[in-house]
Biopython code that builds the backbone (N, CA, C, O; Angstrom):
import numpy as np
from Bio.PDB.StructureBuilder import StructureBuilder

atoms = [
    (1, "VAL", "N", (5.826, 113.468, 65.745)),
    (1, "VAL", "CA", (4.924, 114.063, 66.509)),
    (1, "VAL", "C", (3.668, 114.201, 65.775)),
    (1, "VAL", "O", (3.861, 114.113, 64.562)),
    (2, "ASN", "N", (2.729, 114.344, 66.025)),
    (2, "ASN", "CA", (1.306, 113.617, 65.172)),
    (2, "ASN", "C", (0.423, 115.179, 65.779)),
    (2, "ASN", "O", (0.552, 115.857, 66.799)),
    (3, "VAL", "N", (-0.189, 115.245, 64.956)),
    (3, "VAL", "CA", (-0.343, 116.989, 64.428)),
    (3, "VAL", "C", (-2.041, 116.730, 63.727)),
    (3, "VAL", "O", (-2.266, 116.036, 62.735)),
    (4, "LEU", "N", (-3.018, 117.430, 64.481)),
    (4, "LEU", "CA", (-4.238, 117.553, 64.371)),
    (4, "LEU", "C", (-4.359, 118.328, 63.088)),
    (4, "LEU", "O", (-3.598, 119.280, 62.918)),
    (5, "VAL", "N", (-5.144, 118.046, 62.270)),
    (5, "VAL", "CA", (-5.352, 118.970, 60.685)),
    (5, "VAL", "C", (-6.709, 118.656, 60.269)),
    (5, "VAL", "O", (-6.966, 117.617, 59.661)),
    (6, "ASP", "N", (-7.936, 119.870, 60.704)),
    (6, "ASP", "CA", (-9.504, 119.401, 60.067)),
    (6, "ASP", "C", (-9.868, 117.766, 60.812)),
    (6, "ASP", "O", (-10.430, 116.905, 60.136)),
    (7, "GLY", "N", (-9.478, 117.525, 62.198)),
    (7, "GLY", "CA", (-9.720, 116.194, 62.554)),
    (7, "GLY", "C", (-9.125, 115.251, 61.762)),
    (7, "GLY", "O", (-9.752, 114.237, 61.457)),
    (8, "TYR", "N", (-8.101, 115.420, 61.415)),
    (8, "TYR", "CA", (-7.344, 114.354, 60.829)),
    (8, "TYR", "C", (-6.200, 114.373, 61.182)),
    (8, "TYR", "O", (-5.441, 115.217, 60.705)),
    (9, "GLU", "N", (-5.583, 113.074, 62.494)),
    (9, "GLU", "CA", (-4.451, 113.091, 62.725)),
    (9, "GLU", "C", (-2.837, 112.544, 61.635)),
    (9, "GLU", "O", (-2.496, 111.421, 61.262)),
    (10, "PHE", "N", (-2.432, 113.394, 61.502)),
    (10, "PHE", "CA", (-1.031, 113.420, 60.740)),
    (10, "PHE", "C", (0.292, 113.287, 61.709)),
    (10, "PHE", "O", (0.424, 114.038, 62.675)),
    (11, "ARG", "N", (1.256, 112.281, 61.382)),
    (11, "ARG", "CA", (2.437, 112.122, 62.169)),
    (11, "ARG", "C", (3.359, 112.648, 61.463)),
    (11, "ARG", "O", (3.461, 112.394, 60.263)),
    (12, "ILE", "N", (4.363, 113.652, 62.247)),
    (12, "ILE", "CA", (5.537, 113.956, 61.203)),
    (12, "ILE", "C", (6.648, 113.755, 62.079)),
    (12, "ILE", "O", (7.061, 114.472, 62.990)),
    (13, "PRO", "N", (7.128, 112.480, 61.580)),
    (13, "PRO", "CA", (8.329, 112.146, 62.211)),
    (13, "PRO", "C", (9.586, 112.452, 62.863)),
    (13, "PRO", "O", (10.181, 112.103, 63.883)),
    (14, "HIS", "N", (9.794, 113.378, 61.710)),
    (14, "HIS", "CA", (11.306, 114.101, 62.085)),
    (14, "HIS", "C", (11.008, 115.126, 63.000)),
    (14, "HIS", "O", (11.935, 115.914, 63.187)),
    (15, "LEU", "N", (9.941, 115.337, 63.637)),
    (15, "LEU", "CA", (9.750, 116.369, 64.444)),
    (15, "LEU", "C", (9.613, 115.395, 65.982)),
    (15, "LEU", "O", (9.324, 115.898, 67.067)),
    (16, "ASP", "N", (9.770, 114.573, 65.853)),
    (16, "ASP", "CA", (9.833, 113.874, 67.583)),
    (16, "ASP", "C", (11.007, 114.118, 68.395)),
    (16, "ASP", "O", (10.912, 114.353, 69.600)),
    (17, "VAL", "N", (12.302, 114.063, 67.670)),
    (17, "VAL", "CA", (13.448, 114.253, 68.402)),
    (17, "VAL", "C", (14.185, 115.764, 68.059)),
    (17, "VAL", "O", (14.956, 116.225, 67.218)),
    (18, "GLN", "N", (13.499, 116.186, 69.164)),
    (18, "GLN", "CA", (14.428, 117.505, 69.014)),
    (18, "GLN", "C", (14.460, 118.838, 70.417)),
    (18, "GLN", "O", (13.830, 119.034, 71.457)),
    (19, "ARG", "N", (15.267, 119.317, 69.879)),
    (19, "ARG", "CA", (16.146, 120.378, 71.397)),
    (19, "ARG", "C", (14.517, 120.824, 72.260)),
    (19, "ARG", "O", (13.387, 120.514, 71.883)),
    (20, "SER", "N", (14.809, 121.427, 73.181)),
    (20, "SER", "CA", (13.845, 122.337, 74.048)),
    (20, "SER", "C", (14.098, 123.485, 73.717)),
    (20, "SER", "O", (15.088, 123.716, 73.022)),
    (21, "PRO", "N", (13.061, 124.706, 74.237)),
    (21, "PRO", "CA", (12.938, 125.502, 73.828)),
    (21, "PRO", "C", (14.406, 126.256, 74.650)),
    (21, "PRO", "O", (15.247, 127.087, 74.308)),
    (22, "ALA", "N", (14.176, 125.549, 75.726)),
    (22, "ALA", "CA", (15.496, 126.292, 76.107)),
    (22, "ALA", "C", (17.148, 126.021, 75.285)),
    (22, "ALA", "O", (18.236, 126.553, 75.503)),
    (23, "ASP", "N", (16.936, 125.482, 74.778)),
    (23, "ASP", "CA", (18.242, 125.731, 73.476)),
    (23, "ASP", "C", (18.602, 126.600, 72.587)),
    (23, "ASP", "O", (19.706, 126.791, 72.079)),
    (24, "LEU", "N", (17.227, 127.315, 72.369)),
    (24, "LEU", "CA", (16.873, 128.165, 71.602)),
    (24, "LEU", "C", (17.591, 129.910, 72.045)),
    (24, "LEU", "O", (17.331, 130.348, 73.166)),
    (25, "SER", "N", (18.495, 130.796, 71.034)),
    (25, "SER", "CA", (18.748, 132.078, 72.011)),
    (25, "SER", "C", (17.635, 132.686, 72.258)),
    (25, "SER", "O", (16.586, 132.345, 71.710)),
    (26, "ALA", "N", (17.710, 133.592, 73.050)),
    (26, "ALA", "CA", (16.742, 134.746, 72.665)),
    (26, "ALA", "C", (16.191, 135.291, 71.674)),
    (26, "ALA", "O", (14.962, 135.291, 71.595)),
    (27, "ARG", "N", (16.899, 135.813, 70.803)),
    (27, "ARG", "CA", (16.327, 136.017, 69.677)),
    (27, "ARG", "C", (15.683, 135.020, 68.410)),
    (27, "ARG", "O", (14.928, 135.367, 67.502)),
    (28, "GLU", "N", (16.171, 133.883, 68.646)),
    (28, "GLU", "CA", (15.684, 132.899, 68.280)),
    (28, "GLU", "C", (14.429, 132.385, 68.394)),
    (28, "GLU", "O", (13.761, 131.662, 67.654)),
    (29, "LYS", "N", (14.174, 133.022, 69.736)),
    (29, "LYS", "CA", (12.670, 132.837, 70.597)),
    (29, "LYS", "C", (11.849, 133.361, 69.805)),
    (29, "LYS", "O", (10.828, 133.002, 69.218)),
    (30, "LEU", "N", (12.697, 134.625, 69.913)),
    (30, "LEU", "CA", (11.445, 136.175, 69.064)),
    (30, "LEU", "C", (10.978, 135.357, 67.633)),
    (30, "LEU", "O", (9.841, 135.072, 67.258)),
    (31, "ILE", "N", (12.588, 135.031, 66.837)),
    (31, "ILE", "CA", (11.741, 134.939, 65.738)),
    (31, "ILE", "C", (11.058, 133.546, 64.975)),
    (31, "ILE", "O", (10.688, 133.379, 63.813)),
    (32, "LEU", "N", (11.066, 132.567, 66.246)),
    (32, "LEU", "CA", (10.266, 131.086, 66.089)),
    (32, "LEU", "C", (8.812, 131.968, 66.734)),
    (32, "LEU", "O", (7.726, 131.717, 66.212)),
    (33, "GLN", "N", (8.871, 132.737, 67.595)),
    (33, "GLN", "CA", (7.492, 133.521, 67.940)),
    (33, "GLN", "C", (6.848, 133.984, 66.592)),
    (33, "GLN", "O", (5.794, 133.653, 66.050)),
    (34, "CYS", "N", (7.695, 134.735, 66.285)),
    (34, "CYS", "CA", (7.407, 135.703, 64.745)),
    (34, "CYS", "C", (6.262, 134.826, 63.968)),
    (34, "CYS", "O", (5.094, 135.126, 63.720)),
    (35, "LEU", "N", (7.149, 133.404, 63.612)),
    (35, "LEU", "CA", (6.983, 132.359, 62.718)),
    (35, "LEU", "C", (5.400, 131.829, 62.618)),
    (35, "LEU", "O", (4.499, 131.737, 61.784)),
    (36, "ALA", "N", (5.724, 131.483, 64.320)),
    (36, "ALA", "CA", (4.152, 130.546, 64.710)),
    (36, "ALA", "C", (3.135, 131.965, 64.730)),
    (36, "ALA", "O", (2.039, 131.973, 65.290)),
    (37, "GLN", "N", (3.640, 132.972, 64.115)),
    (37, "GLN", "CA", (2.422, 134.412, 64.330)),
    (37, "GLN", "C", (2.273, 134.320, 62.755)),
    (37, "GLN", "O", (1.479, 135.229, 62.514)),
    (38, "GLY", "N", (2.624, 133.680, 61.470)),
    (38, "GLY", "CA", (2.770, 133.888, 60.219)),
    (38, "GLY", "C", (3.048, 135.032, 59.554)),
    (38, "GLY", "O", (2.522, 135.620, 58.609)),
    (39, "CYS", "N", (4.476, 135.325, 60.606)),
    (39, "CYS", "CA", (4.779, 136.302, 59.973)),
    (39, "CYS", "C", (5.956, 136.274, 59.102)),
    (39, "CYS", "O", (7.027, 135.766, 59.431)),
    (40, "PRO", "N", (5.591, 137.138, 57.380)),
    (40, "PRO", "CA", (6.907, 137.221, 56.725)),
    (40, "PRO", "C", (7.939, 137.776, 57.327)),
    (40, "PRO", "O", (7.942, 138.230, 58.471)),
    (41, "ASN", "N", (9.349, 137.732, 56.130)),
    (41, "ASN", "CA", (10.351, 137.885, 57.069)),
    (41, "ASN", "C", (10.495, 139.367, 57.752)),
    (41, "ASN", "O", (10.689, 139.647, 58.935)),
    (42, "LYS", "N", (10.316, 140.323, 56.482)),
    (42, "LYS", "CA", (10.226, 141.665, 56.073)),
    (42, "LYS", "C", (9.174, 142.394, 57.916)),
    (42, "LYS", "O", (9.585, 143.400, 58.495)),
    (43, "VAL", "N", (8.390, 141.891, 58.236)),
    (43, "VAL", "CA", (7.766, 141.680, 59.088)),
    (43, "VAL", "C", (8.207, 141.965, 60.425)),
    (43, "VAL", "O", (8.258, 142.920, 61.200)),
    (44, "ILE", "N", (8.590, 140.402, 60.363)),
    (44, "ILE", "CA", (9.872, 140.166, 61.558)),
    (44, "ILE", "C", (10.855, 140.995, 61.507)),
    (44, "ILE", "O", (11.014, 141.594, 62.571)),
    (45, "ALA", "N", (11.867, 141.374, 60.356)),
    (45, "ALA", "CA", (12.808, 142.498, 60.596)),
    (45, "ALA", "C", (12.119, 143.817, 61.128)),
    (45, "ALA", "O", (12.569, 144.525, 62.029)),
    (46, "ASN", "N", (11.318, 143.961, 60.641)),
    (46, "ASN", "CA", (10.581, 145.652, 60.976)),
    (46, "ASN", "C", (10.438, 145.259, 62.877)),
    (46, "ASN", "O", (10.748, 146.062, 63.757)),
    (47, "ARG", "N", (10.109, 144.397, 63.024)),
    (47, "ARG", "CA", (9.304, 143.900, 64.404)),
    (47, "ARG", "C", (10.557, 144.311, 65.523)),
    (47, "ARG", "O", (10.501, 145.018, 66.528)),
    (48, "LEU", "N", (11.746, 143.535, 64.888)),
    (48, "LEU", "CA", (13.006, 143.674, 65.688)),
    (48, "LEU", "C", (14.208, 144.384, 65.342)),
    (48, "LEU", "O", (15.335, 144.134, 65.771)),
    (49, "ASN", "N", (13.812, 145.480, 64.358)),
    (49, "ASN", "CA", (14.751, 146.702, 63.908)),
    (49, "ASN", "C", (15.989, 145.622, 63.621)),
    (49, "ASN", "O", (17.031, 145.786, 64.255)),
    (50, "ILE", "N", (15.905, 144.719, 62.844)),
    (50, "ILE", "CA", (17.145, 143.619, 62.057)),
    (50, "ILE", "C", (16.788, 143.706, 60.660)),
    (50, "ILE", "O", (15.634, 143.867, 60.260)),
    (51, "THR", "N", (17.849, 143.591, 59.903)),
    (51, "THR", "CA", (17.641, 143.625, 58.322)),
    (51, "THR", "C", (17.022, 142.158, 57.710)),
    (51, "THR", "O", (17.166, 141.192, 58.459)),
    (52, "GLU", "N", (16.336, 141.918, 56.388)),
    (52, "GLU", "CA", (15.916, 140.410, 56.558)),
    (52, "GLU", "C", (16.937, 139.643, 56.012)),
    (52, "GLU", "O", (16.691, 138.516, 55.581)),
    (53, "GLY", "N", (18.002, 140.098, 55.981)),
    (53, "GLY", "CA", (19.007, 138.922, 55.953)),
    (53, "GLY", "C", (19.377, 138.324, 57.376)),
    (53, "GLY", "O", (19.734, 137.150, 57.479)),
    (54, "THR", "N", (19.299, 138.996, 58.243)),
    (54, "THR", "CA", (19.963, 138.602, 59.481)),
    (54, "THR", "C", (18.318, 137.988, 60.265)),
    (54, "THR", "O", (18.381, 137.452, 61.371)),
    (55, "VAL", "N", (17.034, 138.139, 59.597)),
    (55, "VAL", "CA", (16.078, 137.488, 59.968)),
    (55, "VAL", "C", (16.286, 135.830, 59.231)),
    (55, "VAL", "O", (15.908, 134.781, 59.753)),
    (56, "LYS", "N", (16.864, 135.949, 58.132)),
    (56, "LYS", "CA", (17.040, 134.966, 57.281)),
    (56, "LYS", "C", (18.207, 133.559, 58.090)),
    (56, "LYS", "O", (18.018, 132.370, 58.350)),
    (57, "VAL", "N", (19.302, 134.432, 58.245)),
    (57, "VAL", "CA", (19.954, 133.619, 59.305)),
    (57, "VAL", "C", (19.631, 133.091, 60.609)),
    (57, "VAL", "O", (20.025, 132.049, 61.133)),
    (58, "HIS", "N", (18.926, 133.892, 61.006)),
    (58, "HIS", "CA", (18.497, 133.342, 62.606)),
    (58, "HIS", "C", (17.094, 132.211, 62.029)),
    (58, "HIS", "O", (16.656, 131.558, 62.977)),
    (59, "ILE", "N", (16.513, 131.971, 60.932)),
    (59, "ILE", "CA", (15.284, 131.239, 60.899)),
    (59, "ILE", "C", (16.130, 130.212, 60.579)),
    (59, "ILE", "O", (16.149, 129.483, 61.570)),
    (60, "LYS", "N", (17.088, 129.605, 59.431)),
    (60, "LYS", "CA", (17.946, 128.720, 59.345)),
    (60, "LYS", "C", (18.828, 128.103, 60.377)),
    (60, "LYS", "O", (19.520, 127.094, 60.235)),
    (61, "ALA", "N", (18.669, 129.076, 61.752)),
    (61, "ALA", "CA", (19.751, 128.435, 62.926)),
    (61, "ALA", "C", (18.278, 127.740, 63.921)),
    (61, "ALA", "O", (18.362, 126.723, 64.609)),
    (62, "VAL", "N", (17.340, 128.364, 63.802)),
    (62, "VAL", "CA", (16.303, 127.835, 64.340)),
    (62, "VAL", "C", (15.565, 126.675, 63.288)),
    (62, "VAL", "O", (14.610, 126.178, 63.884)),
    (63, "PHE", "N", (15.683, 126.250, 62.263)),
    (63, "PHE", "CA", (15.399, 125.265, 61.812)),
    (63, "PHE", "C", (16.415, 124.284, 61.988)),
    (63, "PHE", "O", (16.011, 123.184, 62.363)),
    (64, "LYS", "N", (17.594, 124.415, 61.812)),
    (64, "LYS", "CA", (18.550, 123.492, 62.491)),
    (64, "LYS", "C", (18.222, 122.763, 63.755)),
    (64, "LYS", "O", (18.379, 121.564, 63.986)),
    (65, "LYS", "N", (17.610, 123.948, 64.745)),
    (65, "LYS", "CA", (17.922, 123.683, 66.170)),
    (65, "LYS", "C", (16.937, 122.116, 66.525)),
    (65, "LYS", "O", (17.153, 121.061, 67.122)),
    (66, "ILE", "N", (15.858, 122.700, 65.805)),
    (66, "ILE", "CA", (14.546, 122.005, 66.145)),
    (66, "ILE", "C", (13.625, 121.161, 64.670)),
    (66, "ILE", "O", (12.442, 120.889, 64.469)),
    (67, "ARG", "N", (15.129, 120.939, 63.742)),
    (67, "ARG", "CA", (15.192, 120.131, 62.911)),
    (67, "ARG", "C", (13.885, 120.070, 61.779)),
    (67, "ARG", "O", (13.459, 119.011, 61.319)),
    (68, "ALA", "N", (13.470, 121.116, 61.512)),
    (68, "ALA", "CA", (12.424, 121.785, 60.858)),
    (68, "ALA", "C", (12.433, 122.003, 59.614)),
    (68, "ALA", "O", (13.310, 122.844, 59.413)),
    (69, "ARG", "N", (11.976, 121.732, 58.726)),
    (69, "ARG", "CA", (12.434, 121.617, 57.353)),
    (69, "ARG", "C", (11.904, 123.115, 56.925)),
    (69, "ARG", "O", (12.665, 123.890, 56.346)),
    (70, "ASN", "N", (10.184, 123.566, 57.337)),
    (70, "ASN", "CA", (10.157, 124.743, 56.706)),
    (70, "ASN", "C", (9.531, 125.796, 58.196)),
    (70, "ASN", "O", (9.790, 125.560, 59.376)),
    (71, "ARG", "N", (8.656, 126.979, 57.649)),
    (71, "ARG", "CA", (8.006, 127.653, 58.553)),
    (71, "ARG", "C", (7.051, 127.264, 59.226)),
    (71, "ARG", "O", (6.623, 127.670, 60.306)),
    (72, "THR", "N", (6.442, 125.794, 58.017)),
    (72, "THR", "CA", (5.170, 125.583, 59.142)),
    (72, "THR", "C", (5.820, 124.640, 59.627)),
    (72, "THR", "O", (6.416, 125.067, 60.616)),
    (73, "GLU", "N", (5.991, 123.750, 59.485)),
    (73, "GLU", "CA", (6.645, 122.616, 60.269)),
    (73, "GLU", "C", (7.203, 123.119, 61.840)),
    (73, "GLU", "O", (7.068, 122.538, 62.916)),
    (74, "ALA", "N", (8.118, 124.888, 61.415)),
    (74, "ALA", "CA", (8.687, 125.521, 62.743)),
    (74, "ALA", "C", (7.640, 126.173, 63.550)),
    (74, "ALA", "O", (7.790, 126.508, 64.725)),
    (75, "ALA", "N", (6.287, 126.374, 62.667)),
    (75, "ALA", "CA", (5.160, 127.417, 63.392)),
    (75, "ALA", "C", (4.309, 126.206, 64.649)),
    (75, "ALA", "O", (3.649, 126.554, 65.629)),
    (76, "ILE", "N", (4.589, 124.856, 64.226)),
    (76, "ILE", "CA", (3.940, 123.520, 64.466)),
    (76, "ILE", "C", (5.057, 123.124, 66.167)),
    (76, "ILE", "O", (4.700, 122.679, 67.258)),
    (77, "TRP", "N", (6.351, 123.524, 65.679)),
    (77, "TRP", "CA", (6.960, 123.027, 66.666)),
    (77, "TRP", "C", (6.466, 123.622, 67.701)),
    (77, "TRP", "O", (5.777, 123.216, 68.637)),
    (78, "ALA", "N", (7.061, 125.017, 67.322)),
    (78, "ALA", "CA", (6.366, 126.425, 68.237)),
    (78, "ALA", "C", (5.357, 126.339, 69.066)),
    (78, "ALA", "O", (5.502, 126.487, 70.280)),
    (79, "LEU", "N", (4.030, 126.046, 68.403)),
    (79, "LEU", "CA", (2.447, 125.821, 69.337)),
    (79, "LEU", "C", (2.778, 124.475, 70.166)),
    (79, "LEU", "O", (2.451, 124.652, 71.339)),
    (80, "ASN", "N", (3.287, 123.263, 69.960)),
    (80, "ASN", "CA", (3.574, 122.766, 70.402)),
    (80, "ASN", "C", (4.271, 122.537, 71.627)),
    (80, "ASN", "O", (4.010, 121.676, 72.467)),
    (81, "HIS", "N", (5.288, 123.489, 71.650)),
    (81, "HIS", "CA", (6.332, 123.891, 72.484)),
    (81, "HIS", "C", (5.708, 125.221, 73.768)),
    (81, "HIS", "O", (6.274, 125.755, 74.721)),
    (82, "GLY", "N", (5.002, 125.292, 73.474)),
    (82, "GLY", "CA", (4.477, 127.016, 74.228)),
    (82, "GLY", "C", (4.255, 128.373, 73.649)),
    (82, "GLY", "O", (4.023, 129.459, 74.180)),
    (83, "TYR", "N", (4.353, 128.108, 72.769)),
    (83, "TYR", "CA", (4.510, 129.375, 71.736)),
    (83, "TYR", "C", (3.250, 129.775, 71.289)),
    (83, "TYR", "O", (2.767, 129.113, 70.371)),
    (84, "ASP", "N", (2.534, 130.827, 71.791)),
    (84, "ASP", "CA", (1.001, 130.929, 71.961)),
    (84, "ASP", "C", (0.774, 132.034, 70.068)),
    (84, "ASP", "O", (0.785, 133.260, 69.964)),
    (85, "ALA", "N", (0.642, 131.240, 69.183)),
    (85, "ALA", "CA", (0.305, 132.639, 68.085)),
    (85, "ALA", "C", (-0.304, 133.584, 68.239)),
    (85, "ALA", "O", (-0.066, 134.483, 67.432)),
    (86, "ASP", "N", (-1.145, 133.802, 69.091)),
    (86, "ASP", "CA", (-2.011, 135.046, 69.187)),
    (86, "ASP", "C", (-1.386, 136.069, 70.374)),
    (86, "ASP", "O", (-1.758, 137.234, 70.508)),
    (87, "GLY", "N", (-0.482, 135.486, 71.113)),
    (87, "GLY", "CA", (-0.664, 136.153, 72.190)),
    (87, "GLY", "C", (0.747, 136.518, 72.400)),
    (87, "GLY", "O", (1.461, 136.513, 71.397)),
    (88, "PRO", "N", (1.216, 136.803, 73.416)),
    (88, "PRO", "CA", (2.816, 137.476, 73.667)),
    (88, "PRO", "C", (3.619, 136.407, 73.506)),
    (88, "PRO", "O", (3.132, 135.281, 73.603)),
    (89, "SER", "N", (5.294, 136.633, 73.173)),
    (89, "SER", "CA", (6.070, 135.737, 72.870)),
    (89, "SER", "C", (6.451, 135.071, 74.362)),
    (89, "SER", "O", (5.869, 135.654, 75.277)),
    (90, "PRO", "N", (7.258, 134.035, 74.759)),
    (90, "PRO", "CA", (7.604, 133.425, 75.970)),
    (90, "PRO", "C", (8.407, 134.404, 76.511)),
    (90, "PRO", "O", (8.536, 134.277, 77.728)),
    (91, "LEU", "N", (9.183, 135.642, 75.863)),
    (91, "LEU", "CA", (10.020, 136.115, 76.687)),
    (91, "LEU", "C", (9.475, 137.384, 76.888)),
    (91, "LEU", "O", (10.181, 138.366, 77.119)),
    (92, "GLY", "N", (8.116, 137.423, 76.804)),
    (92, "GLY", "CA", (7.236, 138.842, 77.121)),
    (92, "GLY", "C", (7.614, 140.183, 75.653)),
    (92, "GLY", "O", (7.230, 141.347, 75.769)),
    (93, "ALA", "N", (8.179, 139.820, 74.745)),
    (93, "ALA", "CA", (8.474, 141.113, 74.198)),
    (93, "ALA", "C", (7.596, 140.721, 73.183)),
    (93, "ALA", "O", (7.359, 141.482, 72.245)),
]
sb = StructureBuilder()
sb.init_structure("model")
sb.init_model(0)
sb.init_chain("A")
sb.init_seg("    ")
for serial, (resi, resn, name, xyz) in enumerate(atoms, 1):
    if name == "N":
        sb.init_residue(resn, " ", resi, " ")
    sb.init_atom(name, np.array(xyz, "f"), 0.0, 1.0, " ", f" {name:<3s}", serial, name[0])
structure = sb.get_structure()
């Protein structure tokens, strides 16, 4: 995957071979949308009416499925797969 940041292109090789958005559960898609929006775990928990511990479990599952190492890589993946950080989630939530 090539990422453009401030006019410079960077390659993140381990993001190249990844699962499709269809492999994520509905809850994981919502979590990923929140990550793309830059939400901290506490905000995600409040939005989805779950505990922060549950958010962490979902985030770990998302990272594993999309092979992201951190929130930034997950957000980049989300944006490259149709998750709009400024708009509604792909599930309409």
